[in-house]
N, C-alpha and C positions, 0 to 999 in steps of 0.2 A: 680401917675397919673397927667396929665396936667390939668384936670378939676375935680371939686368936683362932687360927685354923684348928689347932690341937684340941681346943675346947669343943669344937663341933665334930671332930673326927672320932674321938675316943682313944682308948689306950690299946695299941697293937699287941700288947702283952697278953690280952685276954683271948687272943686268937688260938686256934688249934695248931698242931704241928705242921700240917699241910699248908695252912695259910701263912704261918711264920716263914716256912721255906720259900714260898712264892714271894713274900714281902722282901726277904733277903736277896732274892734274885732280881727283883724289879727295882729296888731302891737305887743301885748305882746306875742303872740304865736311864731312869727318870731324871737323875741328877745330870747325867751326860746330856740328856735331851734339852734341858733348860740351858745348860752351859753352851751347847752347840748353837742353839737359837740366838743366844746373846752374842757369841763370837761372830756369827754371820749377820748381825744387825737385824735379826728377825724377831727379837723379843720386845713385846709391847711395854712401854714405860709410862704411858699417860692413860689414866682411867678417870672417867666421869663418876661423880658420887652416885648417880642413878645406876650405873653399871655395877659398882661395888655393892650397892644395896640389893640389886637383883641377884648377884652371885651369892650373897649371904642367904637370901630366901631359898634359892634352889639347893644350897648345901644343907640347909635345915630340912628341906623336903627329903633329901637323900638320907639324912640321919633318921628321920621318922619312918621312912619306908623300910630301912634296914632294921629298925627296932621292931616294927610289926612283923616282919619276916622272921626275925630271930625268936620272937615270942611264940609264933605259931610252930616253928621248928621244935622249940622246947616242949610244946604240948605233946608232940609225937615221940620225942626222944626220951623223955623222962621215964615213963612206964606205961604199960597198957591200961592200968587203972586211971592214970592221969588223962589219957586219951579218951577213955570211956566217960569220965567225968565231964570232959569238954563237950563231947557229943550230947550227953544228957542235958547240959546247960543250954545248948543252942537249938535243941530239937523243938522247944515251944515256939521258936521263931521261924519254923519251917525247914530247918536244915536236917536232912538225913545223912547217913554215912557217905553216900555218893556225892552229895553236894558239899559236904565237909572236905572231902578229898579234893574236889575242884576248887574250893576256897584256898587250900594250901597252894595249889598250882597257880591260881590267879594272882595271889599276892606275890608268889615267887616270880611270875612273869613281869609284873609291874616293877618290882624291886630290881630285877636284872636289867630291864630296859632303862630305867632311871639311872642305874649305876653306869651302864655303858655310855649313855648320853652325857652323863656328868663328866666322864673323862674327855669325851669329844669337846664339850663346852669349855672345860678348863684349858684344853690345849689351844682351842681357837681364841679364847679370851686373852691368853698370854702370848699369842703369835701376832706378828705385825704384817699388814698388807694382804690378808686372806679374806675371802668372802665369808662373813659370819654364818652363812647358811650351808656351808660345805657339808656334804654327807661324811660319815665316818671314814668310809673307804677312800673317797676322793681326797679327804684331808691328809690321810697317811701317804697317798701317792704324791700329792703336791710337796709335802715336806721331804719325802724320800728322793724324789727326782729333781727337785730344785736345789738351791743352795741354802735351804732352811735347816734341816737336821738329818741328812741322809744316813749318816753312820748310826745314830741313836735309834732312828725309826726302824732301820733294818734289824737291829737287835730286839726291838720292842715287838715286832710283828708276831712272833710265835706266842706271845702272851695275850694278844687281842683276839678274842673269839668272835670274829665277825659273822661267822655262820650262825652261831647261837643268837647273836643280837639281831640279825636280819630276819631269821625265822620268827622270833618273838615279836619284833616291832611290826612286821608285816602280817601278823595274825596267822602265820603258817604253823600252827601248833594245835594239838588236840590230845585227848586222853582216850586210851584204848586198852582195855584189860589191865588196868592199873599201871600202864606205861604211858609216858609222855612222848608223843610222836612229833618230831620236827620234820617239816617238809622244805625242800629246796625252792619250790616255785609253785605257780598256780596250776601246773600239771600234776601236782602232788607226788613228785618223786621224793621218796623218803630219804631224808638226811640222816636221821638217827632215831632210835627208840630207847628211851632211858627210864629206869625206875626212879622213884622220888629221890633216893640218896644220890644216884648218879647225876641227876639234874641239879640237885642242891650243890654238889661239888663244883660243877661247871659254873653255876651262877655265883657261888661264893668266891671263886677265883677271880671273876671279873670285879666283884666287890672290892677285893684286895687291891686291884689295879687302881681303881678310883681313889680309895682311901690313902693308899701309899703316895699317889701323886699329890694329893692335898697336903700331906705331911711334908713331902719334899719341897713343895712350894713355900710352905711356912718356914722350913729350915733355910731355904735360899733367901727369904726375906730377912731373917735374923742375921744372915751372913752379909747382908747389904747388896746382894746380887739382884734382888727384886725390890720394888718400892713397897 
C-alpha cells in the first residue's frame, strides 16, 4: 500500500474515555481473530493490486464520513451560541431547525452504516474461501460455526450492534419528537427510541470497532503475520 493504515485511521488517543475503554476491550479480541484465522488456514495472503487500491479508497471514505460526523457533533456540543451560528449560516440555503436536526441524523446514519460495513468488508477481505458478498450476520455465523475463528467471533459478538446496523441499512429509522426511532421490521415493531446523544454513543462504539480493527491489521502486518 502507498499509505500506512495508521495514517488513515488517526490517533486513538484523541478518543473519549468510553471509546478508549471499548478500544481496550476490543483490541485483544481482534488480535485473536486474525491469529485464529491464520492458525486455521483461513487468512488470505494473496491480494491483487486492484483489491488493495479499492480497500484504500473505501478506508479514505470512512475517514471522510467520520470527519464530517465529528464536525457536525462539535457544532452541537460546543455551545448554544455555536449551534445558533450554524443554523443562521445554513438558513439562506433553505435549512430550518427541523431540517438541521435531520441533517445531523442523516450524516450519523451514513457514517454508522459505512463504519459497520467497513468492519464486514475488512473481515471478508482478510478471510479465505468465503463468498465476498456475505451479509454481516451470515459472515459471523460462518466464521463461528466453521473452523474459521469460532472462539474469537463468540467473544466479538457482544460488541457488534447488528440490530442498529440492520435498522439503519434497511431504512427502518425515523425521527419523532426529537427522538430517533429504530424499527425491527416492515411491520414497524419498535426496536428502540433514542435521543441524539444515545444514538451517538451507539454509533460511535461501532466506529471504534472498525478503527480498532484497521489498527490491529496494521500492527499484525508490522509483526509479519500479514502481508
